N, C-alpha and C positions, 0 to 999 in steps of 0.2 A: 493608410497613408501610401502614395505613389511616389516614385523618385522625384517627379516633377514638383511635388508638394513640398519637398524638403529645400529649404531656402540655403542653407549653409552648404558649400561644396563639400566639407569634411563629413557632414551628416549624410549628404547624398552618397558619398563614397562608401561609407559604412553600411548604408541600406543596400546598395548594390552588391557590396561583398557578401552581405548575409544572404541575399536573394540568390546569388550564384552558388553559395555553399549549399543551400537548400536544394537547388536543382540538381547539383552533383550527388547529393545524398539520397534523393528519391528512388532511384533504382535499388539501392541497398535496402531501403525500407520496404520497397514492394516485394522483396524476397520473402517477407514474412506475411504477405497478403493472405488473408483467410485465416490466420492464426489468432489464438486468444492469448492476451497478456493480462495477467492480473496484477495490479500495481497497488502495494500497500503504501498509503500516503500518511504520513505523520511527522512527529518531531517539530523542530523550530521552523521547518519550511512552511508549515501551515501558518505560521504566526506573522510572516513577513509579506507584505503586499506584494512586492515586485516578484518574489519566489513563487508565491501563489499564481500569479498570473503567468509566469513562465510555464509552471506545471500544467496549468489549464490549456496553454497554447499548444503544449507538446502533446497532450492527451488528444486534443482536437486533431492535431496533425497525423497522429497514429490512425484515427479513425478515417480520415481522408484518404490515405494510401491504402486502405483495405484491411488494416489490423483491427481486431476486436479488443478494445481495452475495457477491462472491468476494474473500477477504482474501489478499494475498500480502506476506510479512513479510521484513524484513532482519534484521540481527543483527551488524553489524560490531564495535561495542564489546565485546560478549559473547564474540564469537570472539577478539578480541585478548586479552581478559582471561584465557580459558582457555589460549591459546598461551603466554602469560606465565607462568601457573601451571605448565605443563609444560616450561617452559624451551626452547620453540621460537620462534626469532626470527621476527618479523613484517617483511616487506619489501614495499615498494610501488613501483609505477611508474605515474605519471600517475593516481594514485588507485586503482589496480587491485592486490589483494593477490597477490603471487606465490605460487602454490599447488603446493607439491611434494606427494608422496604423503602425508607425515606431516601437513601442514597440511590437506590435503584431509579426512583422517580426522577431524580435529578440527572443520572447517567443517561436515562431514555430522552429526557428533554434536551439535554445539550448534545447528545450524539445524533439522535434521529431528527431533532429540530434544528438548532442553531447552526451546528458545524456542517451537518449534511447539506442543508440549503445554501450555505456560503459557498461550498465547493461546487454544487450544482449551478449556482448563479454565475461563478467564475468561468465555468467551462462554457456556458451559454453565452456569456459576454464575449468570448473568443471565437464564436461562430459555431459552436457545437450545439448538440441537442441532448442534454443530460436529464436524467430523471433519478430522483432520490428514492432509495429504499431502505428499510432496515430488514434484518434477518427474520423479522416477524412477518414480513409481507409474503404472502403465499407460502408461509411456513418455509422460507428460503434456508434458514439456519435452524434446524431442530436441535435443541441442546439438552443436556442433562446437567445436574449440579456437579461442580467440580469439588472433589473432596480433598482436604489437607489433612495431614497426619495429626496435627495438634490442634487445629483451629476450625471453628464453623466459619466458612467464608460467606455464607448467606447465599444471594442470588448471583454468584459468580458461575458461569457456565462453560461447558466444554462442548464443542460441536459433535453432534452424534450423527446427524444425517443432513446432507446438503441436497436440496431440490434443484437440479441443474437446468430442468426444461424451462424454468421462469426466465433464466438467462438466456437460453437459447433463442427465446422469442426476440430478445433485444439483439441478439448477434445477427439476426436475419434484417435488422432495420438500420437506421441511421442513429439510434438511440445509444447513449453511453450510460450504463448504470453506475450509480454512486451508492455504495452500500455502508450502512452504519452497523457496527458489529453488536447488535443486540439480538439475542436469539430467543426462541419460543419453546417452552416446555410442553409436556404432554396435555397439561390442563390449561394451556394459555399463559402461564406465568412468563415474566420476562427475565432474561439472563444477561448479564454483563459479560461479554466475551473478549479476551485480549484480541486486539486487531490484528496482531502478527499471526495468532493462531486461526482467526477467522480467514484471513487472507489465504493461508496455506491450505486450509481445507477446501475452500472454494476453488483454488487453483487446481488442487488434486481431482476434485469432482468434475471439472471441467476439461481435464486433460490438457491444461495449458501449455503453450510452447514455453513461456517464461513466467516466472514469478519474480517481480521486482520489488525489493524491500527497501523502501526510502527511509533512511535513518539519519542520526546526527553524527555518524562517524563515517570515515573513508571507506570502510569495508572491514574484512578480516586482516589482522596485522600479525606478522611474525614476531619472534622474540626480540628482533631488533627494531620493531616498529615499522617495518616496511609492509606496503600493502601487497597482499597476495592476490594475484590477477585470477587465478583459477585453481580449484582443488577438487578432489574426488571424495566421496563418501568416506572411503578408508582414511584418507588424509585428514579430514575434519575429525573423525573419531579419535586418531592419534593425537591431534592437537589438543583435544579435550582431556584426553587421558594423562598426558604429560603436563597439563597445567598452562599451556600456552593460551589456550582461550579460558576466559574467566567472566564472572559477573553476568551482565545482561547480554553479552554476545553469545553465550551458550544456548539460551532458549531461541535466539534468532536463528542460529546455525541449525539447531535441532528441527525448527519449523521448516527451513529449507530442505533438510534431509528427508523429513517426513513427506513434503510435497513431492520430491523427486521420486520417493519410493511409490507414491501414489500414481505416477505416470507423467508428471511434469517433466519436460525435457531438461530444463535447468533453472536454477533459482539464482538471483543476484542480490547481493547486499551492497548497496550504494548510498552515498551521501546526497540526501535531498536538498541540502544547502548549495549545491554545485549548480549554477545556471544550466539549464537544460541537459541535466544529468542522464535523464532517459535516453535522449538522443545520441549523447556521447558513447553510452553503453552499446547501443545498437550500430553505431556507424564508425566505430574506431576498433582497431586491431586489438588494443589492450583493453578496451572497455573503460567503464568509470568505477568500477567496484570489484567485488570478488564473486566470480561465477562458480557456482557449485554443481556438479554433475554427479550422477550415480556411480560412474566408474570412468 
């Protein structure tokens, strides 16, 4: 749509204001030109149509200004819903879905099929050129079984090796890779991998400039519930030790710390429900979430 196509004066003003903001933002975004950003996409933002469109538009914009976005997505709620429809029980241990053969078939169908293609379609509708992959394609994510102290998790995997040259091919083109976190074992078996873990491993293997973890929370909060804009590895470890960080935030922070230790410049935990949160993180001094560095 062009300004002249907007009939309402107020709508026209809003369109022009957004266009002006974008023009002003482009020099800042171009400072990251040539860099790789791994974006973990999940949570409720995936289920809301307008947020999904905003996300797709932002990813396309990153590519257009020379940034290399790599999208890794989750899909836990969608997997759970499909299992329920098929009358397959869901069982969890420490937040990990026990994945037998029947469950794995559904996981792969939902992640590599339904969700992956929905995200690819959304990006393409916004003018991008996205291609969907799973970690099995080209043995991108080679995995081993994740072991639990008390329970056999079945086909739950842990990334052992990332094959980055596959993604290097996309970096040199206009294609945006969208990756489902399904890994492959030595004999070709499928593994269900936590999307955060997969994104962190891929970011480390690519030596990404940023790992952006889109979640359903603002970021890391202090004891008073205030957002922490930036923290170091030592500060994060101290917060875990003193009990400030609890529950599901601990594995997210540890994924960020691991990615930074593998060579990622910084990792960010931010709220994927905030419209254009990716752009806010890149273009504002404070950012949109919590940025974690090594030191």
